[in-house]
C-alpha positions in Angstrom: 0.0 0.0 0.0 1.6 3.2 -1.1 1.0 6.2 0.9 0.1 7.9 -2.3 -3.3 6.3 -1.8 -3.4 7.7 1.7 -1.5 10.9 1.8 -0.6 13.4 -0.9 1.3 16.5 -0.5 -0.2 19.1 1.8 -0.7 22.7 0.7 2.2 23.7 2.9 4.6 21.2 1.3 3.2 22.1 -2.2 4.0 25.7 -1.6 7.5 24.8 -0.5 8.0 22.5 -3.4 7.3 24.9 -6.3 8.4 28.4 -5.2 6.8 31.2 -7.1 5.9 29.2 -10.3 2.1 28.4 -10.1 1.3 31.5 -8.1 2.9 33.8 -10.6 1.0 32.1 -13.5 -2.3 32.4 -11.6 -1.7 36.1 -10.9 -0.9 36.8 -14.5 -4.0 35.0 -15.8 -6.4 36.6 -13.3 -4.9 40.1 -14.0 -5.4 39.6 -17.7 -9.0 38.4 -17.3 -10.3 40.4 -14.3 -7.9 43.3 -14.3 -7.2 42.8 -10.6 -5.9 40.2 -8.2 -7.2 42.0 -5.1 -9.3 39.9 -2.7 -12.4 41.9 -3.5 -12.1 41.2 -7.2 -11.6 37.5 -6.7 -14.6 37.2 -4.4 -16.7 39.2 -6.8 -15.8 36.7 -9.5 -16.9 33.8 -7.4 -20.2 35.5 -6.6 -20.8 36.1 -10.3 -20.4 32.4 -10.9 -22.7 31.4 -8.1 -26.3 31.0 -9.1 -29.5 31.9 -7.2 -32.3 29.4 -6.7 -34.1 31.0 -9.6 -31.0 30.8 -11.9 -30.7 27.1 -11.0 -34.3 26.5 -11.8 -33.9 28.3 -15.1 -31.0 26.1 -16.0 -32.8 22.9 -15.1 -35.6 24.1 -17.4 -33.3 24.8 -20.2 -31.8 21.3 -20.0 -35.3 19.8 -20.2 -36.0 22.1 -23.1 -33.2 20.6 -25.1 -35.6 17.8 -25.9 -38.5 20.0 -26.9 -40.2 19.2 -30.2 -40.0 22.8 -31.2 -36.5 23.3 -32.8 -36.5 27.0 -32.2 -37.0 26.4 -28.4 -34.2 23.8 -28.4 -31.9 26.3 -30.1 -32.8 29.0 -27.5 -32.2 26.6 -24.7 -28.8 25.6 -26.1 -27.8 29.3 -26.6 -28.9 30.1 -23.0 -26.8 27.2 -21.6 -23.8 28.1 -23.7 -24.0 31.7 -22.4 -23.9 30.5 -18.8 -20.8 28.5 -19.6 -19.2 26.4 -16.8 -22.0 27.3 -14.4 -24.4 25.2 -16.5 -22.2 22.1 -16.5 -23.5 20.6 -13.2 -27.1 20.7 -14.7 -26.0 19.4 -18.1 -24.1 16.5 -16.5 -27.3 15.5 -14.5 -30.0 15.6 -17.2 -33.5 14.2 -16.4 -33.4 10.4 -16.8 -36.9 10.3 -18.2 -35.8 12.3 -21.3 -33.1 10.4 -23.2 -33.1 13.1 -25.9 -32.0 15.7 -23.3 -29.0 13.6 -22.3 -27.9 13.3 -25.9 -28.1 17.0 -26.7 -26.7 17.9 -23.2 -23.5 16.0 -24.2 -23.2 18.2 -27.3 -23.5 21.4 -25.2 -21.0 20.1 -22.6 -18.5 19.5 -25.4 -18.9 23.1 -26.7 -18.6 24.6 -23.2 -15.5 22.5 -22.3 -13.9 23.5 -25.6 -13.8 27.1 -24.3 -11.8 26.0 -21.3 -12.6 28.9 -19.1 -12.0 26.7 -16.0 -8.4 27.9 -15.8 -9.6 31.4 -14.6 -11.8 29.9 -11.9 -8.9 27.5 -10.8 -6.5 30.4 -10.6 -8.9 32.5 -8.6 -9.5 29.8 -6.1 -5.8 28.9 -5.8 -4.9 32.6 -5.2 -7.6 32.9 -2.4 -6.4 29.7 -0.7 -3.4 31.3 0.9 -5.0 34.7 1.7 -6.3 35.5 5.2 -9.5 37.1 3.7 -10.8 33.7 2.8 -11.3 32.8 6.4 -14.0 35.4 6.7 -15.5 34.6 3.3 -15.9 30.8 3.5 -19.6 31.1 2.8 -18.8 32.7 -0.6 -16.5 29.8 -1.6 -19.0 27.2 -0.2 -21.8 28.8 -2.3 -19.6 28.6 -5.4 -18.8 24.9 -5.2 -22.1 23.6 -6.8 -21.3 25.7 -9.8 -17.5 25.0 -10.1 -18.3 23.1 -13.3 -15.1 21.1 -13.3 -13.6 18.5 -10.9 -10.2 20.3 -10.7 -11.9 23.6 -9.8 -14.1 21.8 -7.3 -11.1 20.0 -5.7 -9.2 23.3 -5.4 -12.2 24.9 -3.6 -12.4 21.9 -1.2 -8.7 22.3 -0.6 -9.0 26.1 0.1 -11.9 25.6 2.5 -10.1 22.7 4.2 -7.2 24.9 5.0 -9.3 27.5 6.7 -12.3 25.6 8.0 -10.6 23.7 10.8 -9.9 25.6 14.0 -9.1 24.8 17.6 -12.9 25.1 18.3 -13.9 22.7 15.5 -15.1 23.0 12.0 -16.3 26.4 10.7 -20.0 27.1 11.1 -20.3 27.7 7.3 -19.4 24.1 6.7 -21.6 22.7 9.5 -24.6 24.8 8.2 -24.2 23.4 4.7 -24.8 19.9 6.0 -28.5 20.7 6.1 -28.7 22.7 2.9 -31.5 22.0 0.4 -28.8 21.8 -2.3 -27.4 18.3 -2.6 -24.1 19.7 -3.9 -23.7 21.8 -0.8 -24.5 18.9 1.6 -22.1 16.8 -0.3 -19.4 19.4 -0.2 -19.8 19.8 3.5 -19.5 16.0 4.0 -16.5 15.9 1.7 -14.7 18.6 3.7 -15.5 16.9 7.1 -14.2 13.6 5.8 -11.1 14.9 4.1 -10.0 17.8 6.3 -12.0 17.3 9.6 -10.9 15.9 12.9 -11.4 12.2 13.9 -14.7 13.1 15.6 -16.0 14.6 12.4 -15.6 11.4 10.4 -18.7 9.9 11.8 -20.8 12.9 10.7 -19.4 12.5 7.2 -20.2 8.7 7.2 -23.7 9.4 8.2 -24.2 11.5 5.1 -23.5 8.3 3.1 -27.1 7.4 3.8 -28.4 10.7 2.3 -31.2 10.4 -0.3 -29.1 12.1 -2.9 -26.5 10.1 -4.9 -24.4 13.3 -5.2 -24.1 13.6 -1.4 -23.3 9.9 -1.0 -20.6 10.1 -3.7 -18.9 13.2 -2.2 -19.1 11.9 1.3 -17.4 8.7 0.2 -14.7 10.6 -1.8 -14.0 12.8 1.2 -13.4 9.8 3.5 -11.8 7.4 1.0 -10.1 9.8 -1.5 -11.0 10.5 -5.1 -8.0 8.5 -6.5 -9.2 5.4 -4.6 -12.7 5.8 -6.0 -11.8 6.7 -9.6 -11.1 3.1 -10.9 -14.6 2.0 -9.8 -16.1 4.1 -12.5 -13.2 4.3 -15.0 -12.8 0.6 -15.6 -16.2 -0.7 -14.5 -17.0 -2.0 -18.0 -13.6 -3.7 -18.4 -14.0 -5.4 -15.0 -17.5 -6.6 -16.0 -16.2 -8.0 -19.3 -13.3 -9.9 -17.6 -15.5 -11.3 -14.9 -18.1 -12.4 -17.4 -15.5 -14.0 -19.8 -13.9 -15.8 -16.8 -17.3 -17.3 -15.8 -17.3 -15.4 -12.5 -20.3 -13.2 -13.1 -20.8 -9.6 -12.1 -23.6 -9.9 -9.5 -22.5 -9.4 -5.9 -23.4 -12.9 -4.8 -21.4 -14.4 -7.7 -18.3 -12.4 -7.0 -18.5 -13.1 -3.2 -18.8 -16.8 -4.0 -15.7 -16.7 -6.2 -13.8 -15.1 -3.4 -15.0 -17.6 -0.9 -13.9 -20.5 -3.2 -10.4 -19.1 -3.1 -10.3 -18.5 0.7 -8.6 -21.4 2.4 -9.4 -22.9 5.7 -6.7 -23.6 8.3 -6.5 -27.2 6.9 -6.2 -25.9 3.4 -3.4 -23.5 4.3 -1.6 -26.3 6.1 -2.0 -28.6 3.1 -0.5 -26.0 0.7 2.3 -25.2 3.1 3.2 -28.9 3.2 2.9 -29.2 -0.5 5.3 -26.2 -1.1 7.8 -27.6 1.3 7.9 -30.8 -0.8 9.5 -28.8 -3.6 12.8 -29.5 -1.7 12.0 -33.1 -1.0 14.8 -35.6 -1.5 12.7 -37.8 -3.8 12.4 -36.6 -7.4 8.9 -38.0 -7.8 7.7 -36.1 -4.7 9.2 -32.8 -6.0 7.6 -33.3 -9.4 4.2 -34.2 -8.0 4.3 -31.2 -5.6 5.1 -29.0 -8.6 2.2 -30.4 -10.6 -0.3 -30.2 -7.8 0.6 -26.6 -6.8 0.0 -25.5 -10.4 -3.4 -27.1 -10.3 -4.2 -25.1 -7.1 -3.9 -21.8 -9.1 -3.5 -18.4 -7.5 -4.1 -19.7 -4.0 -0.8 -21.5 -4.1 1.3 -18.5 -5.0 1.8 -17.0 -1.5 3.0 -20.4 -0.3 5.4 -20.8 -3.2 6.8 -17.3 -3.2 9.2 -17.9 -0.2 11.0 -20.5 -2.3 11.9 -18.1 -5.0 14.9 -17.2 -2.9 15.7 -20.7 -1.7 19.3 -21.8 -1.5 18.7 -24.8 -3.8 18.7 -23.9 -7.5 16.2 -26.6 -8.4 13.7 -25.4 -5.8 14.1 -21.9 -7.1 13.5 -23.1 -10.7 10.4 -25.1 -9.7 9.0 -22.1 -7.7 9.4 -19.9 -10.7 7.9 -22.5 -13.0 4.8 -22.8 -10.8 4.2 -19.1 -10.6 4.8 -18.6 -14.3 2.3 -21.3 -15.3 -0.3 -20.2 -12.9 -0.1 -16.6 -14.3 -0.5 -17.7 -17.9 -4.2 -17.1 -17.4 -5.8 -13.8 -16.5 -3.2 -13.5 -13.7 -3.7 -10.7 -11.2 -6.2 -8.9 -13.4 -9.0 -11.3 -12.5 -8.8 -11.1 -8.7 -8.3 -7.3 -9.1 -11.6 -7.0 -11.0 -13.4 -9.2 -8.4 -12.1 -7.1 -5.6 -13.2 -3.8 -7.2 -16.6 -5.3 -8.1 -17.0 -6.2 -4.4 -16.4 -2.6 -3.5 -19.1 -1.5 -5.9 -21.7 -3.2 -3.7 -21.8 -0.3 -1.3 -23.0 -1.0 2.3 -22.5 -4.7 2.8 -21.1 -6.3 6.1 -21.1 -9.6 4.3 -18.8 -8.3 1.5 -16.5 -6.8 4.1 -16.2 -10.1 6.0 -15.6 -12.1 2.8 -12.9 -9.7 1.5 -11.2 -9.7 4.9 -11.1 -13.5 4.9 -9.7 -13.6 1.4 -6.8 -11.2 2.1 -4.1 -13.7 3.0 -4.5 -15.4 -0.4 -3.8 -12.3 -2.5 -0.5 -12.9 -4.2 0.1 -9.6 -6.0 1.2 -6.5 -4.1 -1.0 -4.2 -6.3 -4.0 -6.4 -5.5 -3.3 -6.1 -1.8 -3.6 -2.3 -2.3 -6.8 -2.9 -4.3 -8.2 -4.9 -1.4 -7.2 -2.2 1.1 -9.0 0.3 -1.0 -12.1 -1.9 -1.4 -12.3 -2.5 2.3 -12.1 1.2 3.0 -15.0 1.9 0.6 -17.1 -0.9 2.1 -16.3 0.2 5.7 -16.9 3.9 5.1 -20.5 3.2 4.0 -21.4 1.3 7.2 -20.9 2.6 10.7 -21.6 -0.9 12.0 -18.4 -2.2 10.2 -16.0 -0.7 12.9 -16.4 -3.7 15.3 -15.6 -6.1 12.4 -12.4 -4.2 11.7 -11.4 -3.8 15.3 -11.8 -7.6 15.7 -9.5 -8.0 12.6 -6.8 -5.9 14.4 -6.1 -9.0 16.5 -6.7 -11.7 13.9 -4.2 -14.6 13.9 -3.3 -13.8 10.3 -1.0 -10.8 9.7 -2.5 -9.8 6.4 -5.9 -9.1 8.1 -4.3 -7.2 10.9 -2.3 -5.1 8.4 -5.5 -4.3 6.4 -7.5 -3.3 9.5 -4.7 -0.8 10.4 -5.0 0.9 7.0 -8.8 1.0 6.9 -9.3 2.2 10.4 -6.6 4.8 10.0 -8.5 6.2 7.1 -12.0 6.2 8.4 -11.9 5.3 12.1 -12.6 7.4 15.2 -10.4 8.1 18.2 -11.2 4.8 19.8 -10.2 2.9 16.7 -7.0 4.9 16.2 -5.9 4.1 19.8 -6.2 0.4 18.8 -4.2 0.9 15.6 -1.5 2.5 17.7 -1.2 -0.7 19.7 -0.3 -2.6 16.6 3.0 -0.7 16.4 4.1 -3.4 18.8 2.9 -6.3 16.6 5.2 -9.2 16.1 4.9 -8.9 12.3 7.0 -6.2 10.6 4.5 -5.5 7.8 1.7 -5.1 10.4 3.8 -2.5 12.2 4.4 -0.6 9.0 0.7 -0.6 8.2 0.0 0.7 11.7 2.3 3.6 11.2 0.7 4.3 7.8 -2.7 4.1 9.5 -1.7 6.7 12.0 -0.5 9.0 9.2 -3.8 8.6 7.5 -5.4 9.6 10.8 -3.3 12.8 10.7 -1.0 11.7 13.6 2.6 13.0 13.3 3.7 10.1 15.5 3.0 7.9 12.5 5.8 9.5 10.6 8.2 8.9 13.5 7.1 5.3 13.8 7.5 4.7 10.1 11.1 5.9 10.3 11.8 3.9 13.4 10.7 0.8 11.6 13.1 1.3 8.6 15.9 -1.0 9.8 13.5 -4.0 9.8 11.1 -3.0 7.1 10.7 -6.1 4.8 11.9 -6.0 1.2 8.3 -6.5 0.0 7.2 -3.0 1.1 10.6 -1.2 1.2 10.0 0.7 -2.1 6.5 1.8 -0.9 7.8 3.1 2.4 10.7 4.9 0.7 8.2 6.5 -1.7 6.0 7.6 1.2 8.9 9.2 3.1 10.1 11.1 0.1 6.6 12.4 -0.5 6.4 13.6 3.0 9.9 15.1 3.1 9.9 16.8 -0.4 13.2 18.6 -1.1 14.4 18.0 2.5 14.6 14.2 2.0 18.0 12.5 2.8 19.7 11.4 -0.4 20.5 7.9 0.9 18.5 5.0 -0.7 17.3 2.3 1.7 18.7 -0.7 -0.1 18.4 -4.3 1.2 17.3 -5.0 4.8 20.3 -5.6 7.1 22.8 -4.0 4.7 25.1 -1.2 5.6 23.2 1.0 3.1 20.0 0.4 5.0 21.7 1.3 8.3 23.1 4.5 6.8 19.8 5.5 5.2 17.8 4.7 8.4 20.1 6.9 10.5 19.7 9.8 8.0 15.9 9.5 8.1 16.0 9.3 11.9 17.8 12.7 11.9 15.3 14.1 9.4 12.3 12.9 11.4 13.6 14.3 14.7 13.9 17.8 13.0 10.8 17.8 10.8 8.1 15.2 11.7 6.2 17.4 14.1 6.1 20.3 11.6 4.5 18.5 8.7 0.9 19.5 8.1 -1.1 16.3 7.7 -4.5 17.9 7.4 -4.7 17.5 3.6 -4.8 13.7 3.5 -5.8 12.7 0.0 -5.2 16.1 -1.5 -5.3 15.6 -5.3 -2.8 18.4 -6.0 -3.6 18.4 -9.8 -2.7 21.7 -11.5 -4.2 20.9 -14.9 -1.0 21.8 -16.8 0.8 19.9 -19.6 4.5 19.8 -20.4 5.3 19.0 -24.0 8.7 18.4 -25.7 9.0 19.6 -29.3 12.0 17.7 -30.7 12.5 20.3 -33.4 10.9 23.6 -34.4 11.1 25.6 -37.6 14.0 27.5 -36.0 16.1 24.2 -36.1 16.2 23.7 -32.3 13.9 22.0 -29.8 11.7 23.4 -27.1 10.0 22.3 -23.8 6.9 24.3 -22.8 4.0 24.1 -20.4 0.4 25.2 -21.0 -3.1 24.7 -19.7 -6.2 23.5 -21.6 -6.6 27.1 -22.8 -3.5 26.5 -24.9 -1.7 29.5 -23.4 2.0 28.8 -22.8 3.0 29.3 -19.1 6.7 29.0 -19.8 9.1 27.6 -22.3 12.7 26.6 -22.6 14.0 27.3 -26.2 17.1 26.3 -28.1 17.3 22.7 -26.8 19.0 19.8 -28.6 16.2 17.4 -29.6 14.3 17.2 -26.3 12.3 13.9 -26.1 11.1 13.9 -22.5 10.8 16.4 -19.7 9.7 16.4 -16.1 8.8 19.3 -13.8 10.6 18.8 -10.5 9.3 19.7 -7.1 11.9 22.5 -6.8 10.4 24.2 -9.9 13.3 23.1 -12.2 12.8 21.0 -15.3 14.6 17.7 -16.1 15.1 17.3 -19.9 16.3 14.4 -22.0 18.2 16.1 -24.9 18.4 13.3 -27.4 20.7 15.1 -29.9 23.2 16.1 -27.3 23.4 12.7 -25.5 22.7 14.2 -22.1 20.0 14.7 -19.4 19.9 18.2 -17.9 18.2 19.9 -15.0 17.4 23.5 -16.0 16.0 26.3 -13.9 13.5 28.7 -15.4 16.3 31.0 -16.6 17.7 28.0 -18.6 20.7 27.7 -16.3 22.1 24.2 -16.0 21.7 23.0 -12.4 22.7 19.4 -13.0 23.8 17.5 -16.0 24.7 13.9 -16.9 26.1 12.9 -20.2 25.6 9.4 -21.7 27.2 7.5 -24.5 23.8 7.0 -26.2 20.8 9.0 -27.2 18.4 9.5 -24.3 14.7 9.1 -25.0 13.3 9.4 -21.4 14.3 10.8 -18.0 12.8 10.5 -14.6 13.8 11.9 -11.2 13.1 9.2 -8.7 11.8 9.4 -5.1 15.3 8.6 -3.7 16.9 11.5 -5.6 18.4 9.4 -8.3 17.7 9.9 -12.0 16.5 7.1 -14.3 17.5 7.5 -18.0 16.2 5.5 -20.9 18.3 5.5 -24.1 17.9 3.8 -27.5 20.1 0.9 -26.5 20.5 1.0 -22.7 18.7 1.7 -19.4 20.5 3.3 -16.4 20.1 5.0 -13.1 22.6 7.6 -11.6 22.9 9.2 -8.3 22.9 13.0 -7.8 26.7 12.7 -7.7 26.5 11.0 -11.2 27.5 7.6 -9.9 26.0 4.8 -12.0 23.8 2.6 -9.9 23.1 0.1 -12.7 23.4 0.2 -16.5 21.8 -2.4 -18.8 22.6 -2.7 -22.5 21.0 -6.0 -23.7 22.6 -5.8 -27.1 21.8 -5.4 -30.8 18.2 -6.8 -30.4 17.3 -4.0 -28.0 16.4 -0.6 -29.4 14.2 1.3 -27.0 11.5 3.8 -27.9 9.9 4.4 -24.5 11.0 3.6 -20.9 9.9 4.5 -17.4 10.6 3.1 -14.0 7.7 2.1 -11.7 7.7 2.6 -8.0 8.4 -1.1 -7.3 11.6 -1.0 -9.3 10.2 -2.5 -12.5 11.2 -0.7 -15.7 8.5 -0.8 -18.4 9.8 -0.2 -22.0 8.8 -0.6 -25.6 11.3 -1.6 -28.3 11.4 -0.6 -32.0 10.5 -4.3 -32.7 7.1 -3.7 -30.9 8.1 -5.7 -27.8 6.7 -4.5 -24.5 9.1 -5.6 -21.7 9.1 -5.4 -17.9 12.7 -5.3 -16.7 13.8 -6.0 -13.1 16.1 -3.0 -12.2 17.8 -5.0 -9.5 19.4 -7.4 -11.9 18.4 -6.5 -15.5 16.4 -9.7 -16.0 13.3 -9.5 -18.2 10.3 -10.3 -15.9 7.7 -10.1 -18.7 7.7 -9.7 -22.4 5.2 -9.7 -25.2 4.8 -8.5 -28.8 2.2 -6.0 -29.9 -0.4 -7.0 -32.5 1.1 -4.4 -34.9 4.9 -4.6 -34.2 7.5 -2.1 -35.3 7.8 1.6 -35.6 7.6 4.5 -33.2 5.5 3.8 -30.1 5.2 3.8 -26.3 3.8 1.7 -23.5 2.9 2.5 -20.0 1.5 0.3 -17.2 -1.9 1.3 -15.9 -3.2 0.8 -12.3 -5.4 -2.1 -13.5 -2.1 -3.9 -14.6 -2.9 -3.4 -18.3 -0.8 -1.6 -20.8 -1.6 1.6 -22.6 0.2 1.3 -25.9 0.4 3.9 -28.7 1.8 2.8 -32.1 2.3 4.9 -35.2 2.2 1.8 -37.4 -1.4 1.2 -36.4 -2.5 4.9 -35.8 -4.1 3.6 -32.6 -4.0 3.9 -28.8 -4.8 0.5 -27.3 -5.3 -0.9 -23.8 -4.2 -4.6 -23.6 -3.1 -7.3 -21.3 0.3 -9.1 -21.4 -1.1 -11.6 -23.9 -1.7 -8.8 -26.3 -5.5 -9.1 -25.9 -6.9 -5.6 -26.7 -9.8 -4.5 -24.4 -10.0 -0.8 -25.6 -8.8 1.2 -28.6 -9.2 4.6 -30.3 -7.8 5.8 -33.6 -5.5 8.8 -33.7 -3.6 9.6 -36.8 0.2 9.5 -36.3 0.0 8.7 -32.6 3.1 7.3 -30.9 2.9 8.6 -27.3 -0.1 8.3 -24.9 -0.8 8.7 -21.3 -3.9 8.2 -19.1 -5.2 11.3 -17.2 -6.7 11.2 -13.7 -10.1 12.0 -15.2 -10.0 8.8 -17.3 -9.3 10.5 -20.6 -6.2 9.8 -22.7 -3.6 12.3 -23.9 -2.2 11.4 -27.3 0.8 12.8 -29.2 1.1 12.8 -32.9 4.3 13.9 -34.7 2.7 13.7 -38.1 -0.2 16.1 -37.3 1.9 17.9 -34.6 -1.1 17.7 -32.3 -1.3 17.0 -28.6 -4.9 15.9 -27.9 -7.1 14.9 -24.9 -9.7 12.3 -25.9 -12.5 10.7 -24.0 -13.2 6.9 -23.9 -15.1 7.1 -27.2 -12.2 8.8 -28.9 -13.8 12.2 -29.1 -11.5 15.2 -28.9 -12.0 17.1 -25.6 -9.4 19.7 -26.6 -6.2 19.7 -28.6 -3.3 22.0 -29.4 -1.3 22.1 -32.6 2.4 22.6 -31.8 4.8 24.6 -33.9 7.3 21.7 -34.0 7.0 17.9 -33.7 5.8 17.0 -30.2 7.6 14.0 -28.7 6.2 13.6 -25.2 3.6 15.0 -22.9 3.3 14.9 -19.1 0.5 16.2 -16.9 0.6 17.7 -13.4 
């Protein structure tokens, strides 16, 4: 479980991380649109976007009128809605269900409104107000604006601004409490969201009670406030894909069917003892016994994997070979994707003590670390919807099986009250190291600084299985102040040195970190694009919003192919034609530079401060001091067109031959490899949270989502596409060097917005 699902950067850390950049852009944009950035002007703007009850009724009428038989009335309604712009979006996105024609025409109006992209002004106004004292006395103005924010990023920014000022020593501000009883569902939901996300432990129960509200809007926002929007997003984004996989695998999509599938894969004590004995026989002295154990374990399927995994590091080479064979053969089928779909489908059931108990029971038999996180998320969603679930989770805190104790720590840390958090704190003394880590993470989710100190104290004994997650969590908390040492292997001198450095950091900083913004999305809505070459003969890196206006640019670069905005406000650039990766500041001064012997196609500053570099013919990682940590050059058959390193250490790359590969960065071994249906030519591949690959290939002019067998579950056509990335809102960014366009497309392949670049765009990143 990565803390990314529990804790994202607080406003305080965000401000420290990007000095002067975003704030400057926001001021310039608002000055240009409103002629003033004074508090009064910003507040006037919000009030102008806030509709009265009559205005809201008028808009509801216009949406219904979109389906009128009289064409002239339909046109008048459309014109009126377009004139209201973003304020009309909440009404257009919730058209009357009894009028299908209204839904169809509403979608057309939404597309036209969103094409104007006037959300950037609202986003800038809200962000500027966030850090101003005047907002504390004007929370009612911002609360009133939320139902008409019109776009999720603007809404999230408003939540963040209110969350910063609404919590005082006396409790939550009266404006928020009052909104809980508003006649407007969006206001009730907003209040519940703020209580769940930014409130105290005692406010969580109030937020959970709103999950029984009559309005689905209120229930949705209350859940997102407690659980986090990033945790909730996959339930909607990939619901159709999950249903298709569950149906194709003969599981079914009904709640009872999925729960039965999980029950069938939950072993009794006797079943666990049987598989443990079977796995031990892989090292038996008799060849027939070893062979039979291998064959029988393969037949057991995924349930056997947790029992076989310890033997992957056995001292006997044959045992290691058999363990690898068993796991490889078991995963020839749907692999982790099927249990992940079943886990998410369980979460979609809503309030269900039965589902909670079944999923808790199944936890010890989840063999994939990403699916463990899926299960923690699903349990949180199920528990948040049901106040009676707390006793079930508290009981799990003392379960005989560590996986259940660990999960209960995470879930209660996210949604529990003071009594529950006191019980989580006790698990810091658990006999299992992973349970202790989860207890510390649970305390951090509960906004307890002691969780940070506990997480650091556990570093010397943190198991290898979760080391990368813990390291990522700590770097997220520390920001630019993080120690440069990497944790390395448990028990190593490197681990001891890094642990000591983190102890020193925690002693100086842990109590000063603001944990009130657990789950903060922190999305700025900006895009960084590399243009490999422009008409001037050199390359450029620039950043812009959906309005297309360039915020900044670095000109005169040597064939930039990838760029990353760093937390310190500098930009890391892979300059392909100059055989180097450079960190530039905004004045284009070189802050750090590493030259390579090959042409770099990607660059990535990692959580531990190192830099990952992908080149045409090699992959490498270097320290801030430019010491090479590893360098893999597989040979003539390897010619890489895209590469990025995952948080667990896996490198995902695509070759010119159309091979997608997962490379283990610890030893250079290929963990997984498959060929695309249309091999060859420029392309890219990224690994999605659902463990599928998003691949863009110029040879097919398509962006495709597929599994590691090459089975395609989704695709859209984009002329000349060779780079693609998935956005937090579920849309896809596509880059075409032939049309020179960077485009955002929805699931149906419709263009939400696009920008034609001056030169050939080579990569895009979103922040």
